[in-house]
LOMIZA-880547 format. One record per residue: residue in three letters; x, y, z of N, C-alpha, C in turn. Coordinates in pm, whole numbers, padded with zeros to 5 digits, always signed. Layout:
BEGIN
ALAXYZXYZXYZ ...
//
This chain:
BEGIN
MET+02268+02319+04291+02282+02313+04436+02430+02318+04471 PRO+02472+02403+04563+02614+02416+04596+02669+02284+04648 GLY+02787+02253+04600+02854+02132+04646+02816+02008+04570 ALA+02713+02018+04484+02671+01901+04407+02770+01873+04297 SER+02798+01748+04272+02891+01711+04166+02823+01723+04031 ALA+02905+01721+03925+02851+01737+03790+02761+01621+03755 GLY+02788+01501+03805+02706+01386+03772+02571+01387+03838 GLN+02552+01473+03940+02425+01477+04009+02333+01587+03959 VAL+02381+01669+03866+02302+01780+03815+02227+01735+03690 GLY+02104+01774+03677+02025+01742+03559+01909+01651+03593 SER+01846+01598+03488+01731+01511+03508+01773+01381+03573 PRO+01678+01309+03636+01713+01187+03709+01780+01082+03620 GLU+01734+01070+03492+01792+00966+03407+01936+00997+03365 LEU+01977+01125+03381+02113+01162+03343+02208+01162+03461 ARG+02156+01157+03584+02242+01157+03701+02324+01029+03707 GLY+02448+01045+03737+02537+00930+03748+02601+00890+03617 LEU+02558+00949+03505+02617+00917+03376+02744+01000+03356 PRO+02844+00943+03293+02964+01023+03264+02933+01134+03164 THR+03019+01231+03159+02995+01347+03073+02987+01309+02926 TRP+03073+01218+02883+03071+01182+02742+02941+01111+02702 ARG+02883+01033+02797+02758+00965+02767+02643+01066+02756 ARG+02641+01166+02843+02538+01269+02834+02553+01350+02707 ARG+02678+01372+02664+02701+01446+02540+02653+01365+02420 ASP+02674+01233+02424+02626+01148+02315+02474+01148+02307 ARG+02408+01148+02422+02262+01152+02421+02212+01283+02364 LEU+02277+01391+02400+02238+01522+02348+02254+01526+02197 HIS+02365+01469+02146+02386+01463+02001+02277+01378+01934 GLY+02238+01269+02000+02130+01186+01944+02000+01262+01933 TYR+01965+01338+02038+01843+01418+02034+01848+01520+01922 VAL+01966+01579+01900+01980+01679+01794+01958+01616+01657 PHE+02011+01496+01638+02000+01431+01507+01857+01384+01478 VAL+01784+01338+01580+01648+01289+01556+01546+01401+01559 ALA+01585+01518+01609+01489+01629+01620+01425+01666+01487 PRO+01501+01681+01376+01435+01717+01248+01330+01615+01205 GLN+01359+01487+01223+01262+01384+01185+01139+01389+01274 VAL+01159+01407+01404+01046+01413+01496+00960+01535+01467 VAL+01024+01651+01445+00950+01774+01416+00876+01760+01283 GLY+00944+01704+01182+00879+01686+01052+00760+01593+01059 THR+00775+01484+01134+00663+01390+01151+00546+01456+01222 ALA+00577+01536+01325+00471+01604+01399+00399+01706+01314 VAL+00476+01784+01236+00417+01893+01158+00340+01841+01037 PHE+00395+01741+00969+00336+01698+00843+00254+01569+00853 VAL+00256+01500+00966+00180+01376+00980+00086+01382+01099 LEU+00141+01400+01219+00060+01391+01341-00042+01504+01350 ILE+00003+01628+01333-00089+01742+01345-00197+01738+01236 PRO-00163+01716+01107-00270+01703+01006-00364+01587+01035 PHE-00311+01477+01087-00396+01362+01120-00499+01400+01227 LEU-00453+01463+01333-00545+01505+01440-00641+01612+01390 PHE-00593+01703+01308-00679+01808+01254-00787+01748+01164 GLY-00751+01645+01088-00848+01578+01002-00957+01509+01081 ILE-00919+01448+01195-01020+01383+01279-01116+01486+01336 VAL-01062+01599+01385-01149+01705+01438-01238+01762+01329 LEU-01180+01780+01209-01255+01839+01099-01368+01748+01051 ALA-01355+01617+01078-01461+01525+01038-01593+01553+01110 PHE-01587+01626+01219-01709+01659+01294-01751+01804+01273 ALA-01698+01868+01169-01729+02008+01143-01759+02029+00995 LYS-01820+02142+00965-01846+02182+00828-01754+02299+00795 TRP-01675+02282+00688-01573+02383+00657-01544+02380+00508 ASP-01540+02498+00447-01510+02509+00305-01368+02559+00279 GLY-01288+02570+00382-01151+02615+00367-01131+02763+00383 LEU-01238+02841+00384-01228+02987+00393-01303+03042+00514 THR-01424+02997+00532-01505+03049+00641-01473+02978+00772 THR-01534+03021+00879-01513+02960+01009-01580+02822+01016 PRO-01509+02722+01064-01571+02588+01075-01688+02588+01172 HIS-01789+02508+01140-01906+02494+01226-01918+02348+01270 TRP-01936+02329+01400-01947+02193+01455-02080+02131+01416 VAL-02075+02014+01354-02198+01946+01310-02209+01806+01370 GLY-02117+01768+01454-02124+01636+01518-02107+01523+01419 LEU-02198+01428+01423-02190+01308+01338-02262+01325+01205 ASN-02305+01446+01173-02379+01468+01049-02296+01434+00926 ASN-02166+01465+00931-02080+01434+00816-02075+01284+00790 PHE-02064+01206+00896-02057+01061+00880-02188+01004+00828 SER-02299+01055+00881-02429+01006+00833-02451+01044+00687 SER-02405+01164+00648-02421+01207+00508-02335+01123+00415 VAL-02214+01093+00458-02123+01015+00374-02171+00871+00360 LEU-02218+00813+00469-02256+00672+00467-02383+00645+00388 VAL-02464+00748+00363-02584+00728+00281-02563+00778+00138 ASP-02443+00825+00109-02413+00872-00025-02386+00752-00115 PRO-02467+00729-00219-02445+00611-00306-02311+00615-00379 VAL-02262+00735-00407-02132+00746-00474-02020+00698-00382 PHE-02027+00736-00255-01926+00690-00160-01935+00539-00139 LEU-02055+00487-00129-02071+00343-00114-02016+00269-00236 ARG-02034+00329-00354-01977+00269-00476-01824+00272-00469 SER-01769+00378-00413-01623+00388-00402-01569+00282-00305 ILE-01644+00251-00200-01601+00146-00108-01598+00011-00179 VAL-01703-00018-00255-01709-00144-00329-01594-00154-00428 ASN-01568-00046-00501-01459-00046-00598-01324-00067-00530 THR-01304-00002-00415-01177-00016-00343-01157-00160-00296 VAL-01263-00221-00243-01253-00360-00198-01228-00452-00316 LEU-01293-00426-00429-01271-00509-00548-01127-00499-00597 ILE-01071-00379-00595-00931-00362-00635-00840-00444-00545 ALA-00867-00443-00414-00785-00522-00322-00802-00671-00348 LEU-00926-00716-00370-00951-00859-00392-00890-00909-00522 ILE-00876-00820-00620-00820-00862-00750-00669-00849-00752 THR-00618-00736-00709-00475-00708-00725-00388-00784-00625 VAL-00436-00800-00501-00350-00862-00399-00322-01008-00429 PRO-00422-01095-00447-00389-01236-00474-00320-01257-00608 ILE-00365-01188-00713-00303-01206-00844-00161-01150-00844 GLY-00144-01031-00790-00011-00969-00789+00088-01048-00707 LEU+00049-01090-00587+00140-01166-00503+00163-01307-00559 GLY+00060-01366-00619+00077-01498-00680+00177-01495-00794 LEU+00164-01397-00883+00261-01383-00992+00401-01355-00939 ALA+00410-01273-00835+00542-01240-00779+00609-01364-00720 ILE+00531-01450-00654+00589-01573-00598+00638-01665-00709 ILE+00559-01680-00814+00599-01766-00926+00727-01715-00991 ILE+00733-01585-01015+00851-01527-01078+00972-01537-00986 ALA+00953-01513-00857+01065-01522-00763+01119-01663-00756 ILE+01032-01763-00757+01078-01903-00756+01157-01933-00883 GLY+01109-01881-00997+01183-01901-01122+01318-01833-01120 LEU+01324-01711-01069+01452-01638-01065+01549-01702-00966 ASP+01497-01767-00864+01584-01829-00764+01661-01946-00821 ARG+01618-01998-00934+01681-02118-00993+01771-02086-01111 ILE+01784-01960-01149+01865-01927-01267+01981-01837-01228 ARG+02080-01836-01314+02193-01746-01295+02168-01616-01373 GLY+02240-01514-01336+02221-01386-01401+02088-01323-01371 ARG+02036-01352-01251+01904-01302-01215+01902-01151-01195 THR+02020-01089-01181+02024-00945-01156+01960-00867-01270 VAL+01985-00909-01392+01928-00839-01509+01776-00849-01506 TYR+01725-00967-01476+01580-00984-01470+01520-00902-01356 MET+01589-00898-01242+01540-00820-01129+01532-00672-01163 LEU+01632-00623-01237+01629-00483-01278+01511-00455-01370 CYS+01484-00549-01460+01371-00530-01552+01238-00530-01477 TYR+01224-00620-01381+01099-00626-01306+01085-00507-01211 PHE+01198-00458-01160+01193-00352-01060+01184-00213-01122 ALA+01212-00202-01252+01210-00070-01317+01077+00004-01301 PRO+00960-00062-01315+00833+00011-01296+00816+00068-01156 VAL+00879+00004-01057+00867+00054-00920+00937+00190-00907 LEU+01048+00206-00978+01123+00330-00972+01065+00437-01063 THR+00979+00399-01154+00920+00494-01247+00803+00566-01181 SER+00789+00693-01213+00679+00772-01157+00546+00707-01191 SER+00458+00701-01092+00326+00642-01114+00246+00721-01216 VAL+00271+00850-01223+00203+00932-01323+00249+00895-01463 ALA+00380+00878-01481+00432+00839-01611+00381+00701-01652 VAL+00379+00608-01555+00328+00473-01583+00182+00479-01626 SER+00102+00557-01555-00041+00567-01587-00063+00631-01723 LEU+00018+00731-01757+00004+00796-01888+00036+00699-02001 ILE+00138+00617-01982+00173+00518-02085+00061+00416-02102 TRP+00011+00366-01991-00098+00269-01999-00226+00332-02052 GLN-00243+00459-02029-00361+00527-02083-00363+00522-02235 GLN-00246+00536-02295-00237+00526-02441-00259+00383-02487 LEU-00210+00286-02410-00228+00146-02447-00375+00104-02438 PHE-00448+00164-02345-00587+00125-02323-00684+00196-02418 ARG-00636+00283-02500-00724+00349-02597-00786+00245-02690 ALA-00907+00276-02738-00976+00182-02826-00895+00153-02952 ASP-00815+00251-02997-00730+00231-03114-00585+00206-03074 GLY-00563+00172-02946-00428+00144-02899-00383+00003-02930 ASN-00253-00021-02908-00195-00151-02941-00254-00263-02858 LEU-00274-00238-02729-00327-00342-02642-00469-00381-02681 SER-00552-00282-02708-00691-00312-02745-00698-00384-02878 GLU-00616-00342-02975-00617-00408-03106-00567-00552-03097 ALA-00460-00575-03017-00409-00711-03001-00512-00798-02930 PHE-00577-00743-02829-00680-00816-02756-00796-00852-02849 ALA-00832-00759-02937-00943-00782-03029-00908-00889-03132 LYS-00782-00888-03180-00742-00986-03279-00741-01127-03220 VAL-00697-01141-03096-00691-01273-03032-00830-01330-03014 LEU-00924-01246-02969-01060-01293-02942-01154-01278-03061 GLY-01108-01209-03165-01193-01190-03282-01312-01099-03257 ILE-01291-00994-03178-01399-00901-03145-01354-00759-03178 ALA-01445-00666-03162-01411-00526-03183-01319-00479-03071 PRO-01228-00387-03100-01136-00338-02996-01213-00280-02877 PRO-01185-00329-02757-01259-00280-02640-01213-00140-02600 ASP-01305-00064-02547-01274+00069-02494-01255+00054-02343 TRP-01131+00024-02302-01103-00009-02164-01145+00101-02068 LEU-01116+00224-02103-01140+00334-02011-01276+00398-02029 GLY-01349+00358-02132-01482+00413-02155-01594+00317-02124 ASP-01559+00192-02098-01659+00090-02066-01664+00072-01915 PRO-01778+00092-01851-01785+00077-01705-01755-00064-01657 HIS-01762-00163-01745-01732-00301-01706-01583-00333-01718 LEU-01507-00248-01786-01366-00276-01809-01272-00179-01740 VAL-01320-00062-01702-01229+00040-01651-01166-00003-01519 LEU-01240-00071-01433-01181-00117-01307-01077-00225-01331 ILE-01100-00309-01431-01000-00411-01467-00873-00344-01517 ALA-00889-00236-01592-00772-00163-01641-00691-00106-01525 VAL-00759-00051-01426-00689+00001-01308-00615-00112-01236 CYS-00676-00228-01226-00612-00342-01160-00490-00390-01237 ILE-00498-00389-01369-00384-00432-01451-00264-00341-01426 VAL-00287-00212-01426-00178-00117-01403-00122-00133-01262 THR-00209-00152-01166-00164-00168-01027-00079-00292-01010 ILE-00122-00403-01068-00045-00527-01058+00090-00512-01127 TRP+00090-00453-01245+00214-00439-01322+00314-00350-01251 SER+00267-00240-01195+00358-00143-01134+00415-00191-01001 SER+00345-00279-00931+00393-00326-00800+00457-00464-00806 LEU+00456-00526-00921+00506-00663-00932+00654-00672-00897 GLY+00735-00578-00946+00879-00585-00925+00918-00581-00778 LEU+00853-00495-00700+00885-00486-00558+00856-00618-00487 ASN+00742-00678-00517+00707-00805-00453+00801-00917-00496 VAL+00844-00914-00621+00939-01016-00668+01069-01008-00589 VAL+01120-00888-00571+01245-00869-00497+01229-00914-00352 ILE+01117-00881-00291+01094-00919-00151+01085-01071-00138 PHE+01011-01136-00228+00997-01281-00220+01128-01352-00252 LEU+01203-01298-00347+01331-01359-00380+01427-01350-00262 ALA+01426-01238-00193+01509-01226-00072+01464-01325+00035 GLY+01332-01343+00048+01282-01440+00145+01322-01583+00111 LEU+01319-01619-00018+01359-01753-00059+01508-01777-00034 GLN+01589-01677-00059+01732-01693-00039+01771-01692+00108 ALA+01679-01645+00194+01707-01643+00338+01674-01775+00406 ILE+01609-01866+00333+01579-01998+00390+01709-02074+00415 SER+01721-02133+00530+01845-02202+00567+01875-02316+00471 PRO+01994-02319+00413+02030-02430+00322+02026-02565+00392 SER+02052-02567+00522+02052-02695+00594+01913-02756+00596 VAL+01810-02673+00604+01673-02724+00601+01642-02786+00465 LEU+01681-02717+00359+01656-02770+00225+01736-02897+00200 GLU+01859-02901+00249+01942-03020+00230+01885-03139+00306 ALA+01834-03114+00426+01775-03222+00504+01650-03277+00434 ALA+01573-03190+00372+01454-03235+00300+01493-03319+00179 ARG+01599-03278+00110+01644-03357-00006+01694-03495+00038 ILE+01765-03500+00147+01815-03628+00197+01699-03720+00233 ASP+01591-03662+00283+01473-03742+00319+01391-03782+00197 GLY+01434-03740+00078+01367-03782-00044+01259-03689-00094 ALA+01256-03567-00047+01154-03472-00091+01180-03431-00236 GLY+01075-03437-00319+01086-03395-00458+01066-03246-00472 PRO+01078-03195-00597+01065-03049-00618+00931-02994-00571 MET+00820-03065-00600+00690-03015-00559+00673-03019-00407 THR+00723-03126-00345+00717-03134-00199+00803-03026-00135 MET+00920-03001-00194+01007-02895-00142+00936-02760-00149 LEU+00860-02741-00255+00793-02612-00272+00677-02596-00176 THR+00590-02699-00169+00467-02686-00091+00486-02711+00058 LYS+00585-02794+00094+00603-02831+00234+00719-02758+00302 ILE+00811-02704+00223+00930-02641+00283+00936-02492+00248 ARG+00946-02463+00118+00971-02325+00077+00854-02231+00112 LEU+00735-02268+00068+00621-02179+00092+00589-02162+00241 PRO+00589-02269+00322+00567-02246+00466+00672-02156+00529 LEU+00800-02174+00491+00904-02089+00547+00899-01947+00489 LEU+00835-01934+00373+00819-01801+00313+00694-01730+00364 SER+00612-01800+00442+00484-01743+00486+00498-01611+00563 PRO+00601-01588+00647+00612-01457+00710+00630-01344+00609 VAL+00706-01370+00503+00725-01269+00399+00596-01248+00321 ILE+00525-01357+00293+00396-01347+00223+00297-01267+00307 PHE+00296-01292+00438+00205-01219+00526+00238-01069+00525 PHE+00364-01036+00537+00406-00896+00534+00365-00829+00403 SER+00393-00895+00292+00359-00838+00162+00208-00825+00144 THR+00133-00919+00200-00013-00911+00190-00067-00790+00264 VAL-00018-00768+00386-00063-00652+00464-00030-00522+00392 VAL+00092-00512+00342+00133-00391+00272+00053-00372+00143 ALA+00029-00481+00070-00045-00471-00055-00190-00431-00033 VAL-00253-00483+00072-00391-00446+00101-00401-00298+00138 ILE-00310-00252+00223-00311-00110+00260-00287-00023+00138 SER-00194-00064+00053-00165+00014-00068-00284+00016-00162 SER-00355-00096-00176-00472-00099-00265-00585-00012-00211 PHE-00597-00002-00079-00698+00085-00020-00666+00233-00046 GLN-00540+00264-00075-00498+00401-00098-00484+00435-00247 THR-00541+00353-00333-00530+00376-00478-00591+00511-00516 PHE-00511+00594-00580-00560+00725-00622-00500+00769-00755 ASP-00366+00775-00761-00302+00835-00878-00335+00761-01007 THR-00344+00628-01001-00378+00552-01121-00517+00587-01171 VAL-00613+00595-01078-00750+00632-01116-00755+00776-01165 PHE-00682+00863-01102-00683+01005-01138-00630+01027-01280 ILE-00525+00954-01318-00466+00973-01450-00543+00896-01557 LEU-00579+00772-01529-00642+00689-01632-00784+00733-01665 THR-00859+00774-01566-01002+00799-01586-01035+00946-01573 LYS-01155+00977-01609-01208+01112-01593-01323+01105-01493 ASN-01303+01172-01379-01404+01174-01272-01437+01034-01222 GLY-01335+00950-01211-01358+00816-01157-01413+00716-01255 GLY-01406+00746-01383-01453+00653-01484-01601+00667-01511 PRO-01649+00604-01618-01792+00609-01651-01877+00547-01540 ASP-01980+00618-01500-02071+00571-01396-01996+00542-01265 ASN-01886+00619-01241-01805+00602-01119-01757+00459-01101 ALA-01733+00391-01212-01698+00250-01206-01559+00225-01150 ALA-01473+00326-01149-01338+00310-01097-01308+00406-00982 ARG-01409+00473-00931-01389+00567-00821-01353+00491-00693 THR-01243+00531-00632-01200+00471-00506-01228+00567-00391 ILE-01205+00520-00269-01232+00604-00152-01142+00726-00152 VAL-01014+00708-00181-00922+00821-00180-00958+00921-00290 TYR-00997+00870-00407-01039+00961-00513-01166+01036-00471 HIS-01255+00969-00402-01376+01035-00355-01342+01144-00254 VAL-01246+01118-00166-01201+01219-00071-01145+01340-00144 TYR-01064+01315-00246-01009+01425-00326-01120+01502-00396 ASP-01217+01432-00449-01323+01498-00525-01407+01591-00439 ILE-01453+01541-00324-01539+01625-00241-01458+01726-00160 GLY-01330+01700-00141-01250+01794-00063-01189+01905-00146 PHE-01128+01871-00259-01052+01969-00335-01121+02011-00465 ARG-01237+01956-00492-01317+02004-00605-01444+02072-00557 ARG-01507+02015-00455-01630+02073-00402-01606+02151-00272 PHE-01482+02144-00221-01441+02219-00101-01533+02190+00018 GLU-01570+02064+00033-01644+02020+00150-01548+01936+00235 PHE-01462+02008+00307-01354+01940+00378-01404+01858+00496 GLY-01517+01894+00554-01573+01813+00661-01614+01676+00613 LEU-01686+01672+00500-01726+01543+00444-01604+01462+00399 ALA-01505+01530+00341-01384+01460+00298-01309+01401+00417 SER-01304+01474+00527-01237+01423+00646-01313+01305+00704 ALA-01446+01311+00703-01526+01199+00751-01500+01074+00667 ALA-01494+01091+00535-01464+00977+00448-01324+00923+00475 SER-01229+01013+00506-01093+00970+00537-01089+00889+00666 VAL-01165+00933+00765-01170+00860+00892-01230+00721+00870 ILE-01333+00713+00788-01392+00582+00758-01291+00491+00689 LEU-01215+00546+00596-01110+00468+00530-01006+00422+00631 PHE-00969+00510+00722-00871+00474+00826-00922+00360+00912 VAL-01047+00369+00956-01105+00264+01038-01113+00133+00961 LEU-01154+00140+00834-01162+00020+00750-01026-00045+00736 THR-00922+00035+00715-00787-00019+00701-00741-00085+00830 ILE-00769-00021+00943-00730-00079+01072-00801-00211+01096 VAL-00930-00217+01067-01007-00340+01089-00953-00454+01004 VAL-00930-00427+00875-00879-00532+00785-00740-00577+00830 THR-00657-00484+00873-00523-00519+00918-00528-00604+01045 LEU-00617-00568+01137-00631-00647+01259-00680-00789+01229 VAL-00771-00801+01133-00817-00934+01092-00702-01015+01035 GLN-00619-00952+00954-00503-01022+00899-00406-01063+01010 MET-00385-00974+01106-00295-01007+01216-00349-01126+01297 ARG-00481-01132+01310-00542-01242+01384-00530-01374+01307 LEU-00544-01368+01176-00540-01489+01095-00399-01542+01074 GLN-00298-01459+01099-00162-01504+01072-00122-01623+01158 LYS-00186-01639+01274-00152-01752+01362-00183-01886+01297 ARG-00277-01885+01201-00316-02010+01137-00231-02042+01014 PHE-00177-01940+00949-00113-01963+00820+00035-01927+00817 VAL+00084-01855+00915+00223-01810+00913+00306-01902+01002 HIS+00417-01951+00946+00506-02041+01017+00644-01974+01024 TYR+00696-01962+01145+00826-01900+01165+00930-02008+01189 GLU+01044-01991+01122+01153-02088+01134+01217-02075+01270 SER+01227-02184+01341+01286-02183+01475+01438-02193+01466 
//
């Protein structure tokens, strides 16, 4: 508009801003644009496409056909999928409390010793190692003639167990690998949480005569509860997404599908049988299950999580 000043030209939120401030905003948009575009292309669009595909029948080549809720009804009555849900929940129930419990114990021990950096590196090394490499190593250990099976047999005085060939043991093997590979990350997180506790609070408790056990149960753990809650939510979501360990350790989800998880089932029916509609429906069910469990955890945190004022 003729006669308008430079500060009045442009969108309403930019009017009145100095030139340098508008230039800074433009630079900010330029820097975040690659991340926004990447998230949209590789996360948001596939996510929306997967939801739409859950209501269609598609083999990846022909034209998709709308089938409504048929994919969901077919998936929910599939005994293999129901078995995968049970296995996924069992993995979460086993790995989350045991893994986080061990991590808390180790973190408390490391918090009391010097030279903890070396121990932290040892515990954290599996986190940096490829999950495929970790699974391949454990696959050799779990062989009936492997070192782990032979040592286990000698201790109990039994024949070496076939961890990956026995339907009663294969899920335990997956849980062992999952706990071992994620232990280091949880140890580092809990150790950081313990060191973030205010020294004045601990000193006041000591002055009041609190012993080591009282300090642990009444001071340290309650103040660590926000970190425990965060790690629990992340661990549950991660356990629901278990795939690579099952894919490497087992063949077709283990004997009698004893280690088949929901994500492995999605991979099987989607990229082996090319039934992408059913795979998308199973993915949506997993998404809803994850959201429900997370919301339950968020609701329960009011009872167990204590924030330092």
